[in-house]
C-alpha positions as CSV (number, residue, x, y, z in Angstrom):
1,M,37.7,1.7,-7.8
2,P,35.8,2.6,-11.3
3,T,33.8,5.7,-11.6
4,I,30.0,5.3,-12.9
5,D,29.2,7.1,-15.9
6,P,26.8,9.5,-14.3
7,G,24.3,9.4,-17.3
8,T,22.9,5.8,-15.9
9,I,22.1,7.1,-12.3
10,L,18.5,7.9,-13.3
11,P,18.0,4.9,-15.6
12,N,19.4,2.3,-13.3
13,L,17.1,3.8,-10.4
14,I,13.7,3.8,-12.7
15,L,14.6,0.3,-13.7
16,G,16.2,-1.0,-10.5
17,V,12.8,0.3,-8.5
18,L,10.3,-1.2,-11.1
19,A,12.6,-4.8,-11.4
20,V,12.1,-5.0,-7.5
21,A,8.7,-3.8,-7.5
22,V,7.7,-6.6,-10.2
23,G,9.9,-9.4,-8.6
24,I,8.3,-9.2,-5.5
25,P,4.6,-10.1,-6.8
26,I,5.9,-12.8,-8.6
27,V,7.0,-14.5,-5.9
28,I,4.4,-13.9,-3.5
29,Y,2.0,-15.1,-6.7
30,R,4.2,-17.8,-8.1
31,R,1.6,-20.6,-8.1
32,G,-1.2,-18.7,-9.5
33,L,1.2,-17.3,-12.2
34,F,2.1,-21.0,-12.8
35,R,-1.3,-22.2,-12.8
36,A,-1.7,-19.7,-15.1
37,T,0.2,-19.8,-17.7
38,V,-0.2,-23.7,-18.0
39,R,-4.0,-22.4,-18.1
40,N,-3.3,-20.4,-21.0
41,L,-1.0,-22.7,-22.8
42,E,-3.9,-25.4,-22.8
43,A,-6.1,-22.9,-24.7
44,V,-3.5,-23.2,-27.6
45,N,-2.1,-26.4,-27.6
46,R,-2.7,-29.2,-24.8
47,R,0.1,-30.8,-25.5
48,S,2.6,-28.3,-25.4
49,S,1.0,-27.5,-22.3
50,K,1.1,-30.8,-21.1
51,G,5.1,-30.7,-22.0
52,V,5.8,-27.2,-20.1
53,S,3.8,-28.2,-17.1
54,R,5.5,-31.6,-16.6
55,P,9.2,-30.3,-16.0
56,S,8.6,-26.8,-15.1
57,S,7.0,-25.7,-11.4
58,P,6.0,-22.7,-9.5
59,F,9.5,-23.0,-7.9
60,W,11.3,-21.8,-10.8
61,V,8.7,-18.6,-11.5
62,G,9.8,-17.7,-8.2
63,T,13.3,-18.3,-9.2
64,A,12.6,-15.5,-12.0
65,G,11.3,-13.1,-9.5
66,V,14.1,-13.7,-7.1
67,A,16.5,-13.3,-10.0
68,F,14.3,-9.7,-10.7
69,V,14.5,-8.3,-7.1
70,V,18.6,-9.4,-6.9
71,L,18.9,-7.4,-10.4
72,G,16.6,-4.5,-9.3
73,M,18.9,-4.1,-5.9
74,I,22.2,-4.2,-8.1
75,M,21.2,-1.4,-10.2
76,V,19.6,0.5,-7.2
77,A,23.0,0.2,-5.4
78,G,25.0,1.2,-8.6
79,A,22.6,4.1,-9.2
80,V,23.5,5.6,-5.3
81,L,27.3,4.2,-5.6
82,G,26.7,6.7,-9.1
83,A,25.0,9.6,-7.5
84,V,27.7,9.6,-4.5
85,Q,30.5,9.9,-6.5
86,L,28.9,12.6,-8.6
87,A,28.5,14.0,-5.0
88,A,31.9,13.6,-4.0
């Protein structure tokens, strides 16, 4: 198993926890975030708002939130593995 650089433990831990903390509310509030995005685009350009809202849905906003959570968990796992390797 390759060793993890000790210099990456703290950044992985901090950014991993942050990614999980941001991803969970994105998943929970995906419908409201999607409506807010479409509404803000309407203020700028009505035609682009219709173009964005037609092929997309709150499902994709939730998918982005799940991706944040998964990447955060991978980063936290890498930090924990690096700490264990450093301690051994």
